[in-house]
C-alpha positions as CSV (number, residue, x, y, z in Angstrom):
1,M,122.6,66.2,-32.9
2,Q,124.2,67.5,-29.8
3,R,123.2,70.9,-28.6
4,A,125.6,72.8,-26.3
5,D,123.5,75.4,-24.5
6,S,125.4,78.5,-23.4
7,E,124.1,80.8,-20.7
8,R,120.5,81.8,-21.1
9,T,119.6,85.4,-21.6
10,P,118.9,87.2,-18.2
11,K,115.4,88.5,-17.4
12,R,114.1,92.0,-17.6
13,P,110.6,93.5,-17.1
14,R,108.3,93.5,-20.2
15,R,106.3,96.5,-21.2
16,D,103.4,95.4,-19.1
17,G,105.6,94.8,-16.0
18,S,105.7,91.0,-16.3
19,P,109.0,89.1,-16.4
20,G,110.7,88.9,-19.8
21,T,114.2,88.6,-21.3
22,Q,116.9,91.2,-20.6
23,P,119.0,91.7,-23.7
24,N,122.7,91.9,-23.4
25,T,123.1,95.6,-23.8
26,P,126.4,97.3,-24.3
27,S,126.2,98.6,-20.8
28,A,126.1,95.0,-19.5
29,V,129.4,94.4,-21.0
30,A,131.2,97.7,-20.8
31,G,130.4,99.7,-17.7
32,E,130.8,103.1,-19.3
33,V,128.4,102.4,-22.2
34,S,124.8,103.4,-21.5
35,P,122.6,103.2,-24.6
36,A,119.2,104.8,-24.8
37,P,116.2,102.6,-23.8
38,E,115.0,102.3,-27.4
39,L,118.2,100.6,-28.5
40,H,117.8,96.8,-29.2
41,S,120.2,94.3,-27.7
42,D,121.6,93.5,-31.2
43,H,123.5,96.5,-32.5
44,R,123.2,95.2,-36.0
45,T,119.5,96.3,-36.0
46,W,120.2,99.9,-35.3
47,D,119.5,102.7,-37.8
48,S,121.6,105.8,-38.3
49,E,119.8,107.7,-35.5
50,Q,120.4,104.9,-33.0
51,V,124.1,104.8,-34.0
52,C,124.3,108.5,-33.3
53,D,122.6,107.9,-29.9
54,F,125.2,105.2,-29.1
55,L,128.1,107.6,-30.1
56,K,126.7,110.3,-27.9
57,R,126.5,108.0,-24.9
58,N,130.1,107.1,-25.5
59,G,131.2,110.7,-25.5
60,F,131.2,111.5,-29.2
61,K,129.1,114.6,-29.3
62,D,130.6,116.5,-32.2
63,P,127.6,117.6,-34.3
64,G,129.6,117.4,-37.5
65,L,130.4,113.7,-36.9
66,L,126.8,112.9,-36.1
67,D,125.6,114.7,-39.2
68,R,128.1,112.8,-41.4
69,I,126.9,109.5,-39.8
70,R,123.4,110.4,-40.8
71,E,124.4,111.6,-44.2
72,K,126.4,108.4,-45.0
73,K,123.6,106.3,-43.5
74,I,125.9,104.4,-41.2
75,T,123.7,101.7,-39.6
76,G,124.5,99.3,-36.8
77,S,125.2,96.5,-39.3
78,L,128.1,98.6,-40.7
79,L,129.7,99.4,-37.4
80,P,132.0,96.3,-37.5
81,Y,133.4,97.4,-40.9
82,L,134.6,100.8,-39.6
83,D,138.4,101.1,-39.5
84,E,140.7,104.0,-38.6
85,S,140.9,105.4,-42.2
86,L,137.1,105.4,-42.5
87,L,136.7,107.1,-39.1
88,E,139.2,109.7,-40.1
89,K,137.2,110.5,-43.2
90,L,134.1,110.8,-41.0
91,G,135.9,113.5,-38.9
92,V,137.3,111.5,-36.0
93,G,140.7,113.1,-36.2
94,S,142.3,112.1,-33.0
95,L,144.0,108.7,-33.0
96,R,143.0,108.3,-29.3
97,E,139.4,109.0,-30.2
98,R,139.4,106.5,-33.1
99,K,140.9,103.8,-30.8
100,K,138.2,104.5,-28.2
101,L,135.4,104.2,-30.7
102,L,136.7,101.0,-32.3
103,S,137.0,99.5,-28.8
104,S,133.4,100.4,-28.0
105,V,132.3,98.7,-31.3
106,Q,134.3,95.6,-30.5
107,Q,132.5,95.4,-27.1
108,L,129.2,95.6,-28.9
109,S,130.1,92.6,-31.0
110,Q,131.2,90.6,-28.0
111,A,127.9,91.4,-26.2
112,H,125.9,89.8,-29.1
113,V,127.7,86.4,-28.7
114,H,126.1,85.6,-25.3
115,G,122.7,84.5,-26.6
116,V,124.1,82.3,-29.5
117,K,123.7,78.5,-29.2
118,V,126.1,75.9,-30.7
119,I,124.8,72.7,-32.2
120,N,126.9,69.8,-33.4
121,D,125.6,68.8,-36.8
122,P,126.9,65.7,-38.6
123,I,127.0,67.5,-41.9
124,H,128.1,71.0,-41.1
125,G,130.0,70.5,-37.9
126,H,129.5,72.9,-34.9
127,I,127.1,75.5,-36.1
128,E,126.0,78.6,-34.3
129,L,122.3,79.7,-34.3
130,H,120.9,83.0,-33.3
131,P,118.9,83.0,-30.0
132,L,115.7,83.9,-31.9
133,L,116.1,80.8,-34.0
134,I,116.5,78.8,-30.8
135,R,113.2,80.2,-29.5
136,I,111.5,79.0,-32.8
137,I,113.2,75.6,-32.6
138,D,111.9,75.1,-29.0
139,T,108.2,75.1,-30.0
140,P,105.9,72.2,-30.5
141,Q,105.3,73.2,-34.1
142,F,109.0,72.9,-35.0
143,Q,109.7,69.9,-32.8
144,R,107.1,68.1,-34.8
145,L,109.6,67.8,-37.6
146,R,111.5,65.3,-35.5
147,Y,108.8,62.8,-36.4
148,V,108.6,63.3,-40.2
149,K,111.0,61.3,-42.2
150,Q,113.0,63.3,-44.7
151,L,112.8,60.7,-47.5
152,G,109.5,59.0,-46.7
153,G,109.2,55.4,-48.0
154,T,112.9,55.5,-49.2
155,Y,113.8,54.6,-45.6
156,Y,112.4,51.1,-46.4
157,V,115.0,50.7,-49.2
158,F,118.0,52.5,-47.8
159,P,118.4,51.6,-44.1
160,G,120.6,54.7,-43.4
161,A,117.9,57.1,-44.6
162,S,116.5,57.5,-41.1
163,H,117.0,61.3,-40.8
164,N,114.1,63.6,-40.4
165,R,113.0,67.1,-41.5
166,F,114.1,68.5,-38.2
167,E,117.9,68.3,-38.8
168,H,117.5,69.3,-42.5
169,S,115.7,72.5,-41.4
170,L,118.5,73.3,-38.9
171,G,121.0,72.9,-41.7
172,V,119.1,75.1,-44.2
173,G,118.8,77.8,-41.5
174,Y,122.5,77.7,-40.9
175,L,123.5,77.7,-44.6
176,A,121.1,80.7,-45.2
177,G,123.0,82.6,-42.6
178,C,126.4,81.6,-44.1
179,L,125.4,82.9,-47.6
180,V,123.8,86.1,-46.4
181,R,126.8,86.9,-44.2
182,A,129.3,86.2,-46.9
183,L,127.4,88.6,-49.2
184,R,127.3,91.3,-46.5
185,E,131.0,91.0,-45.8
186,K,132.1,91.1,-49.4
187,Q,129.7,93.8,-50.5
188,P,128.7,96.2,-47.6
189,E,127.3,98.5,-50.2
190,L,124.3,96.1,-50.5
191,M,123.2,97.5,-47.1
192,I,122.1,94.0,-45.8
193,S,120.8,94.7,-42.4
194,E,120.7,92.3,-39.4
195,R,117.0,92.3,-39.9
196,D,117.4,91.0,-43.4
197,S,119.9,88.4,-42.3
198,L,117.7,87.2,-39.4
199,C,114.6,86.9,-41.6
200,V,116.5,84.9,-44.2
201,Q,117.8,82.5,-41.5
202,I,114.3,82.1,-40.1
203,A,112.9,81.4,-43.5
204,G,115.5,78.7,-44.0
205,L,114.8,77.2,-40.6
206,C,111.0,77.2,-41.2
207,H,110.7,76.4,-44.9
208,D,109.6,72.8,-44.3
209,L,107.2,73.2,-41.4
210,G,104.3,72.2,-43.7
211,H,105.5,68.7,-44.6
212,G,103.0,66.1,-43.7
213,P,103.6,62.4,-42.8
214,F,106.3,60.8,-44.9
215,S,107.2,64.2,-46.5
216,H,106.5,64.3,-50.3
217,M,104.3,61.3,-50.2
218,F,101.7,63.4,-48.3
219,D,101.4,66.4,-50.6
220,G,102.5,64.6,-53.8
221,R,100.3,61.5,-53.6
222,F,97.9,61.4,-50.7
223,I,96.4,65.0,-50.8
224,P,95.8,65.0,-54.6
225,L,93.7,61.8,-54.2
226,A,92.0,62.7,-50.9
227,R,91.2,66.3,-51.8
228,Q,90.8,66.2,-55.5
229,G,90.8,69.6,-57.1
230,L,92.7,71.2,-54.2
231,K,96.0,72.7,-55.2
232,W,97.9,72.4,-51.9
233,K,101.7,72.0,-51.5
234,H,103.8,71.8,-48.4
235,E,105.0,75.4,-49.0
236,Q,101.5,76.6,-48.3
237,G,101.5,74.5,-45.2
238,S,104.8,75.9,-44.1
239,I,103.7,79.5,-44.2
240,N,100.4,78.6,-42.4
241,M,102.3,76.7,-39.8
242,F,104.9,79.5,-39.3
243,E,102.2,82.0,-38.6
244,H,100.6,79.6,-36.2
245,L,103.9,79.0,-34.5
246,V,104.5,82.7,-34.0
247,N,101.0,83.4,-32.7
248,S,100.6,80.4,-30.4
249,N,104.0,80.9,-28.8
250,G,103.8,84.7,-28.3
251,L,106.9,85.3,-30.5
252,R,105.9,88.7,-31.9
253,D,107.2,90.4,-28.8
254,V,110.4,88.3,-28.9
255,M,110.9,89.2,-32.6
256,E,110.6,92.9,-31.7
257,Q,113.2,92.5,-28.9
258,Y,115.7,91.3,-31.6
259,G,115.0,94.2,-33.9
260,L,112.4,92.7,-36.2
261,V,109.2,94.5,-37.3
262,P,106.6,91.6,-37.2
263,E,104.1,93.3,-39.6
264,E,106.7,93.6,-42.3
265,D,109.1,90.8,-41.5
266,I,106.6,88.0,-41.1
267,C,105.3,88.8,-44.6
268,F,109.0,88.8,-45.8
269,I,109.7,85.4,-44.3
270,K,106.6,83.9,-45.8
271,E,107.5,85.3,-49.2
272,L,111.0,83.8,-48.9
273,I,109.5,80.4,-48.3
274,A,106.7,80.3,-50.8
275,G,107.1,83.3,-53.2
276,P,104.8,86.2,-53.7
277,P,101.0,85.8,-53.3
278,E,100.6,86.4,-57.1
279,S,102.8,85.3,-60.0
280,P,105.6,87.9,-60.5
281,T,105.9,89.5,-63.9
282,K,109.0,90.7,-65.6
283,D,108.5,94.4,-65.0
284,L,106.4,94.4,-61.8
285,W,107.8,93.8,-58.4
286,A,105.3,91.5,-56.7
287,Y,106.9,91.1,-53.3
288,K,105.8,93.2,-50.4
289,G,108.3,92.2,-47.7
290,R,111.3,94.0,-49.2
291,P,111.8,96.5,-52.0
292,I,113.3,95.7,-55.4
293,E,116.7,96.8,-54.1
294,K,116.8,93.6,-52.0
295,S,115.7,91.3,-54.8
296,F,118.7,89.0,-54.4
297,L,117.6,88.0,-50.9
298,Y,114.7,86.0,-52.5
299,E,117.2,83.8,-54.2
300,I,118.8,82.3,-51.0
301,V,116.2,79.9,-49.5
302,A,113.9,79.0,-52.4
303,N,115.3,80.3,-55.7
304,K,112.4,80.5,-58.1
305,R,114.7,81.8,-60.9
306,N,117.2,79.0,-61.3
307,G,116.8,76.6,-58.4
308,I,120.3,77.2,-56.9
309,D,119.5,77.7,-53.2
310,V,120.6,76.6,-49.7
311,D,117.7,74.1,-49.4
312,K,119.2,71.9,-52.1
313,W,122.8,72.3,-50.8
314,D,121.7,70.9,-47.4
315,Y,119.7,68.0,-48.7
316,F,122.4,67.1,-51.3
317,A,125.0,66.8,-48.5
318,R,122.7,65.3,-45.8
319,D,120.8,62.8,-48.0
320,C,124.1,61.6,-49.7
321,H,125.6,61.1,-46.3
322,H,122.7,59.0,-45.1
323,L,122.1,57.1,-48.3
324,G,125.7,56.2,-48.8
325,I,125.9,58.1,-52.2
326,Q,128.8,60.4,-53.1
327,N,128.0,64.1,-53.2
328,S,130.1,65.9,-55.9
329,F,128.9,69.4,-55.3
330,D,130.8,71.7,-52.9
331,H,128.4,74.4,-51.6
332,K,131.3,76.1,-49.6
333,R,133.0,76.9,-52.9
334,F,129.8,78.4,-54.3
335,I,129.5,80.7,-51.2
336,Q,133.2,81.7,-51.7
337,F,132.5,82.9,-55.2
338,A,129.0,84.3,-54.8
339,R,128.5,87.9,-55.6
340,V,125.5,90.2,-56.3
341,C,125.4,92.0,-59.6
342,Q,122.8,94.2,-61.3
343,V,120.8,92.7,-64.1
344,D,118.1,94.7,-65.8
345,K,117.5,97.0,-62.8
346,R,117.4,94.1,-60.4
347,L,120.1,92.6,-58.2
348,H,120.9,88.8,-58.6
349,I,123.3,86.4,-57.0
350,C,126.0,85.5,-59.5
351,T,129.1,83.3,-59.4
352,R,132.4,83.2,-61.2
353,N,132.4,82.0,-64.8
354,K,134.8,79.2,-64.1
355,E,132.1,77.7,-61.8
356,V,129.7,76.9,-64.6
357,G,130.9,73.3,-64.9
358,N,130.4,72.8,-61.2
359,L,126.8,74.0,-61.4
360,Y,126.1,71.5,-64.1
361,E,127.6,68.9,-61.7
362,M,125.2,70.2,-59.0
363,F,122.2,69.5,-61.1
364,H,123.7,66.2,-62.3
365,T,124.0,65.2,-58.6
366,R,120.3,66.1,-58.2
367,I,119.2,63.9,-61.0
368,C,121.4,61.1,-59.8
369,L,119.7,61.3,-56.3
370,Y,116.3,61.1,-58.0
371,R,117.2,58.1,-60.1
372,R,118.9,56.1,-57.4
373,A,116.9,57.1,-54.3
374,Y,114.1,59.6,-54.4
375,Q,112.3,57.8,-57.3
376,H,113.5,54.3,-56.5
377,K,110.9,51.9,-57.8
378,V,110.4,50.0,-54.5
379,G,110.5,53.2,-52.4
380,N,107.9,54.7,-54.7
381,L,105.8,51.6,-54.4
382,I,105.9,51.8,-50.6
383,D,104.8,55.4,-50.8
384,I,101.9,54.3,-53.0
385,M,100.9,51.6,-50.5
386,I,101.1,54.0,-47.5
387,S,99.0,56.6,-49.4
388,E,96.4,53.9,-50.3
389,A,96.2,52.9,-46.6
390,F,95.8,56.5,-45.5
391,L,93.0,56.9,-48.0
392,K,91.1,54.0,-46.6
393,A,91.7,55.2,-43.1
394,D,91.0,58.9,-43.7
395,N,87.3,59.0,-42.6
396,Y,88.0,57.0,-39.4
397,I,91.0,58.9,-38.0
398,K,90.1,61.9,-35.8
399,I,92.6,64.5,-34.8
400,P,91.7,67.2,-32.3
401,G,92.1,70.7,-33.8
402,S,91.3,74.2,-32.7
403,E,88.1,75.1,-30.9
404,G,87.1,71.5,-30.5
405,N,87.2,70.8,-34.2
406,M,87.9,67.2,-35.1
407,C,89.9,66.6,-38.3
408,C,90.6,63.6,-40.4
409,I,94.0,63.1,-42.0
410,S,93.2,65.0,-45.2
411,T,91.5,68.0,-43.5
412,A,94.2,68.5,-40.9
413,I,95.9,70.8,-43.4
414,D,93.1,73.3,-42.8
415,D,93.7,73.5,-39.1
416,M,97.3,74.0,-37.9
417,E,96.4,72.9,-34.3
418,A,95.5,69.5,-35.8
419,F,98.3,69.5,-38.3
420,T,100.8,69.9,-35.4
421,K,99.7,66.5,-34.2
422,L,99.9,64.8,-37.6
423,T,103.3,63.0,-38.1
424,D,104.6,59.7,-39.3
425,N,103.2,58.2,-36.1
426,I,99.9,58.0,-37.9
427,F,101.3,54.9,-39.6
428,L,101.7,53.1,-36.3
429,E,98.4,54.3,-35.0
430,I,96.7,52.6,-37.9
431,L,98.9,49.5,-37.8
432,H,98.3,48.9,-34.1
433,S,94.6,49.8,-34.1
434,T,91.9,47.3,-33.4
435,D,89.1,49.4,-35.0
436,P,87.3,47.2,-37.6
437,N,86.9,50.3,-39.7
438,L,90.6,50.4,-40.2
439,S,91.0,46.8,-41.1
440,E,91.7,47.4,-44.9
441,A,94.2,50.1,-44.1
442,R,95.8,47.9,-41.5
443,E,96.2,45.0,-43.9
444,I,98.1,47.2,-46.4
445,L,100.5,48.4,-43.7
446,K,101.0,44.9,-42.5
447,K,102.1,43.9,-46.0
448,I,104.7,46.7,-45.9
449,E,105.9,45.5,-42.5
450,C,106.2,41.9,-43.7
451,R,107.7,43.0,-47.1
452,N,104.7,41.4,-48.9
453,L,104.7,44.2,-51.4
454,Y,102.8,44.6,-54.7
455,K,104.9,43.2,-57.6
456,Y,107.0,45.3,-59.9
457,V,106.0,44.4,-63.5
458,G,108.2,46.6,-65.6
459,E,109.2,50.1,-66.8
460,T,109.2,52.0,-70.1
461,Q,109.6,55.5,-71.4
462,P,107.5,57.4,-73.9
463,K,109.3,58.5,-77.1
464,K,110.1,62.1,-77.6
465,G,107.0,64.2,-78.1
466,S,104.6,61.5,-76.9
467,E,104.8,62.1,-73.1
468,I,101.7,61.2,-71.1
469,N,99.7,64.2,-69.7
470,R,98.8,64.3,-66.1
471,E,95.0,64.3,-66.9
472,D,95.5,60.9,-68.6
473,Y,97.2,59.1,-65.6
474,E,93.9,57.9,-64.1
475,G,93.0,55.9,-67.3
476,L,96.3,54.1,-67.7
477,P,95.5,51.0,-65.6
478,G,92.4,50.4,-67.7
479,E,94.4,50.8,-70.9
480,I,96.8,48.1,-69.7
481,A,94.0,45.8,-68.7
482,N,92.5,46.2,-72.2
483,A,95.8,45.5,-74.0
484,K,94.9,41.9,-74.4
485,P,97.9,40.0,-76.0
486,D,97.2,37.6,-78.9
487,V,99.0,34.9,-76.9
488,M,96.6,35.3,-74.0
489,P,97.8,34.2,-70.6
490,L,95.5,32.0,-68.6
491,V,95.1,34.5,-65.8
492,K,92.8,37.4,-66.6
493,L,93.6,40.8,-65.0
494,T,91.5,43.9,-64.6
495,A,92.3,47.6,-64.2
496,E,92.0,47.2,-60.4
497,D,95.0,44.8,-60.5
498,F,97.4,47.4,-61.9
499,I,99.1,50.4,-60.5
500,V,100.7,52.8,-63.0
501,D,103.3,55.3,-61.6
502,V,104.3,58.1,-64.0
503,V,107.6,59.6,-62.8
504,S,109.0,62.8,-64.2
505,M,112.7,63.6,-63.5
506,D,114.3,66.9,-64.5
507,Y,117.0,69.4,-63.6
508,G,114.4,71.3,-61.5
509,M,112.8,73.5,-64.1
510,E,110.7,71.1,-66.2
511,D,112.2,70.8,-69.7
512,K,114.3,74.0,-69.3
513,N,118.0,74.3,-68.6
514,P,118.3,76.0,-65.2
515,I,121.8,77.3,-66.1
516,D,120.2,79.5,-68.8
517,N,118.9,81.6,-65.8
518,V,122.2,81.9,-64.0
519,Y,124.4,85.0,-64.4
520,F,128.2,84.9,-64.1
521,Y,130.9,87.4,-63.6
522,C,134.5,87.3,-64.9
523,K,137.8,87.9,-63.1
524,S,138.4,91.0,-65.3
525,N,135.1,92.7,-64.3
526,F,133.4,91.6,-61.1
527,N,130.4,93.9,-61.7
528,Q,129.5,92.8,-65.3
529,P,127.1,89.9,-65.4
530,V,127.1,87.5,-68.4
531,K,125.3,84.4,-69.4
532,I,127.1,81.3,-70.6
533,A,125.5,79.0,-73.2
534,K,125.7,75.2,-72.9
535,D,127.8,74.8,-76.0
536,Q,130.4,77.1,-74.4
537,V,130.9,74.7,-71.6
538,S,131.1,71.1,-72.9
539,Q,129.9,68.9,-75.7
540,F,129.1,66.2,-73.2
541,L,126.2,68.1,-71.5
542,P,122.6,66.8,-72.0
543,D,120.4,68.0,-74.8
544,K,117.2,67.2,-72.8
545,F,116.6,68.2,-69.3
546,K,113.5,66.2,-68.5
547,E,112.4,62.6,-69.0
548,Q,109.4,60.5,-68.1
549,Q,109.4,57.0,-66.8
550,I,106.3,54.8,-66.6
551,R,106.3,52.0,-64.0
552,V,103.7,49.4,-63.7
553,Y,103.0,47.3,-60.6
554,C,100.5,44.4,-60.0
555,K,98.5,44.0,-56.8
556,K,98.3,40.2,-57.3
557,T,101.5,38.7,-56.1
558,D,101.4,35.1,-57.2
559,E,103.7,33.9,-59.9
560,K,101.1,33.3,-62.5
561,S,99.5,36.7,-62.1
562,L,102.8,38.4,-62.4
563,Y,103.6,36.5,-65.6
564,A,100.2,37.5,-67.0
565,A,100.8,41.1,-66.0
566,Q,104.1,41.2,-67.8
567,Q,102.4,40.1,-71.0
568,Y,99.7,42.7,-70.7
569,F,102.3,45.4,-70.0
570,V,104.6,44.6,-72.9
571,N,101.7,44.4,-75.3
572,W,100.4,47.8,-74.0
573,C,103.9,49.3,-74.7
574,A,103.7,48.0,-78.2
575,D,100.1,49.2,-78.8
576,R,100.9,52.7,-77.4
577,G,104.1,53.1,-79.3
578,L,106.3,53.3,-76.2
579,N,109.9,52.2,-75.9
580,K,110.5,48.5,-75.5
581,P,111.0,47.6,-71.8
582,Q,114.6,46.7,-71.1
583,D,113.7,43.1,-70.1
584,G,110.9,42.8,-72.8
585,D,112.6,40.1,-74.8
586,V,112.9,38.0,-71.6
587,I,109.5,38.5,-70.0
588,A,107.5,38.5,-73.2
589,P,109.4,36.7,-76.0
590,L,106.3,35.9,-78.0
591,I,105.3,39.6,-78.1
592,T,108.5,41.5,-78.7
593,P,109.4,40.0,-82.1
594,L,106.0,41.0,-83.4
595,K,106.9,44.7,-82.9
596,R,109.0,45.5,-86.0
597,D,110.6,48.8,-84.7
598,W,111.7,46.9,-81.6
599,S,113.6,44.2,-83.5
600,F,116.9,46.1,-83.8
601,Q,117.2,46.2,-80.0
602,K,119.1,43.0,-79.3
603,S,119.1,41.7,-75.8
604,A,122.4,40.6,-74.2
605,Q,121.1,37.1,-73.8
606,S,119.2,35.5,-76.7
607,P,115.5,35.1,-75.9
608,A,113.9,31.7,-75.5
609,T,112.6,30.0,-78.7
610,P,108.8,29.8,-79.1
611,Q,108.9,26.1,-78.4
612,E,110.8,26.7,-75.1
613,T,108.4,29.4,-74.2
614,S,105.3,27.3,-75.0
615,K,106.6,24.5,-72.8
616,A,107.4,27.0,-70.0
617,R,103.9,28.4,-70.2
618,Q,102.4,24.9,-70.1
619,R,104.4,24.2,-66.9
620,L,103.4,27.6,-65.4
621,F,99.7,27.0,-66.0
622,R,99.5,23.3,-65.5
623,D,97.4,23.7,-62.4
624,V,94.8,26.1,-63.9
């Protein structure tokens, strides 16, 4: 990405007399404007009283006008929407006075532009970011995201997937601003303040600060094994890291300079990222950062209600671009039709009823990305091997934390000073180490570098209603090792030779249809929200919204062990009542005919005869 820095903000004395930043006040742009000292540089943060103060400094001292400004609650964020007719209703009768006031408001808007930075993003083009966002970006905690791969081990399968969490975070912050600004322009009655808008953009920017090395491999595979019983996700790491970023870089004063109230707004930003501290109930408003009247703001960055949020929009577009996969969802169109409606005393983001088909396409895009890339069988295997290497190295890697505390890989999540130093570079640190304690971990990573990976054995799916529970995952390798086929291969395998990866893929809400939680409005009534059932849309839509895939790998990589592993696997599928593997007739022809309910599934190519298979087995094991 190319960043085009405009002129930096000039300096001014801080409260304690030390140098600070001088905001671009209206007086700096228009010589006759002289706002009171308490006015922030950004007019969009002003309340009604500050607007009145601004008007008085511009010569509008009519008490009636000022009272009407207070009565109508005209804040700084609404100033750009004032026109001549509205000013006339507010009591500014003279055409000359109305022109003068509108000119002053225009100068305010021009003053705000000076601190904005422009970044050339390959996905969204030239994007503008607020100067406070730039201050956050230019910190060690945020720059760390340059060294965390967005797609983890998938990069070893898709050579183009070299992008990092850094650029994705910039994109989410930008899209969050696009959506909140579109809502504010279309519906000024929502009273979206600049404070609200800025907090939403910061949340989008910082939502992934808590990702560890290789992204979801870290919190999805490594931490559950290294810290068993600990329920930790990257969202928790993100809010911890955000608080550390603000405190360690002295950004509370900077936030105040741009009109934020740190005590309230830091809480609001953390809730936007991770949700409320406790589980929200239907009738109780559990959020503390903003009142229930601003409930729709919580649906922009991380939408807990239906999963339609700017985070997905950016990674759909960005990941498809780098993976070479077509993205069929247009987020700009969604923003164009987005509108806030009231539903059961709460405000929700809705879209036009004609967009329901496009939303199903959005979730279909998501599931396609999971099938083709995010849950690719080789990409997942590499994540498993990296996680295994990290587990073996965990006790021997020391990362300096706060107050002289030394952390290992798995405990760095408890110390943000240490976590700031934990990136994908830990892979190379282990790989190039000469420490004998890291020899086992090093050998695993060397296998990845040399593409000497564990062998893929096969894949199956449980039948409806017989899905495997998470608490049973650990015992699956032992089950396969005990599934001794009647036609016993000459190589005996144990539970330690197998890896079983249970992959769940859904539309984002487990087995539920996320569109059931989306409200729509119609052309005939923009303010009346409705729900649209699946059978009102198309008969081609899915009946199930979640599926489970069971993949088996073998750590022994020689041809004989792989053949034996395939026989164990297919026999285990038969014993457990799972679906027949797609290549079952080919890899285990002496087992698949014995399973009666598999017999109707004819393979495209006729399986080998028992005599041919027997001769092949004799050739395969002639050296044993």
